[in-house]
N, C-alpha and C positions, 0 to 999 in steps of 0.2 A: 364572560368568560370563566374559565375553570382552571385556573393558575391553582395548583398545590394540590389538587384533589384528586388522588388517587384510586376511590371507589370507582367501579362501574356501574352506572345505573341503570344499565341495558334497555335505557329508554322507558322507562316505567316511574310511576310515583313512589315513593316510599313503601306504602302498604302492599302494591302490587307485586313488588320485587321481593317483598319479605315472604308472601303466600308463594310465589313462584320459586324461590328456594325451598320452602318448606318440605313443599309437596316435591319437589325434584329429592331431596334428600330422603324423603320416606320412602319412593321409589327406588334409589341407591340402596338404601336398607333392605328393602325387600327384596330387589332383584338381584342385585348385589353389581350389577353393570347396567348402565346406561348409555342411550346414545344422542347426543345434542351437540349444540355450536360450540366452539373452542371459547368463545367468551362467557356464555353460561357454565362451561363446566368448571373455568378458572373461578367463578363467583362463587359455585357450590361447593368445590375444593375449600376455599377459605371460611366457608359457611359449614360444612360437615365436620371437618377435621376436629376442631376444638370439641362438638359433641362427644367423636368415638373417644377421644380422650377423657372425657369426665365419665362415660360408662364404663369404662376401668375400676371404678370403686363403685361397685353396688352397695348403695345407701336409696334411703329414699330423698333425703334431698339433690342427689343426683338423679334421679328419677324425675323428679319435679322440675327440675332444672330443663331437661334434655324435653320434658313433655311440654314446655311454655313455648319450646322451639321448633317443634315438630308438631305439635296439635292431633296427635295420632297413637293412641293407645296400643294397636298392634305392632307398629314399627317401634313403639319406646320399648316394648317386651321383647322383641327378637332381636334389638341392639342387644339390650343387656343381657338374653338368655345365650344367643349364637354367634353375634359378633365378637361381643368384649371378652371370649376365652382366646378365639382365634387372634388377636391384637394383644394380648397381655403382654407379649414379650416385644412389641415392636415403639420404638420411641420416636412414633411420627411418621408422616410418610406413608398414610393409610392407605392412599388413593393412588390410582396412575391413570393418566391422558395419554390415549392413542389417536392420532391423527387418522382421519381415514378417507379424508379428501376434500371436496367441494359438494354444496348442495346447487343440483340443477334449480333453474330461477333466475334466485338471488345472487347464486355462487358465494353464499358463506360457508365459510370452513368448518367442516364438521369433525367430530371426532367421539371417541368411546372412552368414557369414566368408568373405571371400576376399580372395586376394593382389592388392594394386592393379595392379601392373605386367601382370597377366594378364586382364584384365578388357577385351578386345578390342572392347565396345561404346563405352564410355566414352573410351578412348583415342583411337577412330577419331571421335568425335562432338566431340571436342575440338579435334582436328587440323582436320576439317569445318568448326567454326567459328570457329576462325583464320582460314582461307583464305577463306573467305565472307567474315567480316569486312572483309579486306582487298580483295577483291573488290568487296564492294559500297561500301565506302568510295570507293574509287577511281571506280567508276561514278557515283557521287552528286556526286564532285567533278566529274566533266566533265559531268555532265547542269548541275550549278550553275553551273559557267561557261559551259556551253554558253547555259543560260537565261538569266544572265545578260546575256551578250552579245546575244539574240535582241532583247529591247525597248528597246536604245539603238538597234540599226540600225532598227527599226521606226518608234521616235520619229524619227528621223533622214529616214526614207522620207516618213514622215507630217507632217514640219513644213512643206513646201513647199505640202502641198494646205491646211494648214488655214490657211497666210497668202493663199492662193488665197481660199478662203472667206470670210476676212475683208474682204480687200479687193473681192470681187464686190460686194455691197451699197452699199459708197462709190461703186463706179464707175457700179451702178445710179442711186444716188441726184443724182449730178450729170449723168446722162443724163436722168434725166425731171425735173429741176428747171426746163430751157426749157418741156418739153411743160405742166407747171405753174402757169409766167408767161404761158404762151402763152394758158390756159383760162383763167386769171384776168383777162387785158387783154381777151380778147373781149367780157365783159361790158360792159368800159369804153366800148369801141369801138362796141356794139349801143346802149349808153346815148348816145353823143354822136352816132351817127349818127340816134338814135330821137328825139334830143332837138330839134331844128326842128320834125319831125311834130308834136311834143307843141304846140310852141309856134305853129306855124297851126293847129292845132286849136283852140287857145287863143284866136290871134287873130280867128277867124272871127265866134266872137260877138261880139268887141268892135268888128269891122268893121261887123255887122251891126246892135250897137246903136248906131252911130255913125248908119248910113243911117237907119234908123227916125226919128230925131225932125226929119229934113229933109224925108224923104216927110209926116211928119204936118204940119208948119210948109204944105208946098206943096198939101196937100189942103183945109187950114182956109183959105188964100187963095183959092182957087178958089173953095170953097165962101160966101166971104162975098162975094165978084164976082158970085157969081149973084144973092143975096139983095139 
């Protein structure tokens, strides 16, 4: 039973496991990125990160300590010459594990382990993003101010036009009012002028009616005298 044992032995003896991790650490320092299984990558991260921290202090003691683990002079010199200046400002977390899927055959989970500071794709994207965000923010602020000021200017320019359009119907109404009064008074004048004519027409039958009885009386008198 393996109760309480947190070390992954990777199905190997102590010597074989140590040689495996040493060779993988040298490959990681040399190539800055390697592809392996997820279990080996997690074991390699625990093995190599203390060595990277040790390389920050460039001394004989540190070089001998790192060499006792790596057993490779070229890897040690590259670690202290190229890798150490890059990770000088980083407090741990020197490696990144990216899962890449499953291996055909035994279906083992594969991944890629790399040094964070040597991934130019991510570092370039981050710098571009920061610059783009600052530029976009500046442009947006400028655009918002210009857009905010533009409607105010339009409103101030269009205000007199709106007032003129509102006052125009009033002027038209005042000018058209006398015309309406004239049109309303015209029938009244016509009615007053036509009224005597109507009276004359009405008086004519009355006159005829007055004359007709006298004529009738005259005719009766003449008839009586003749008789």
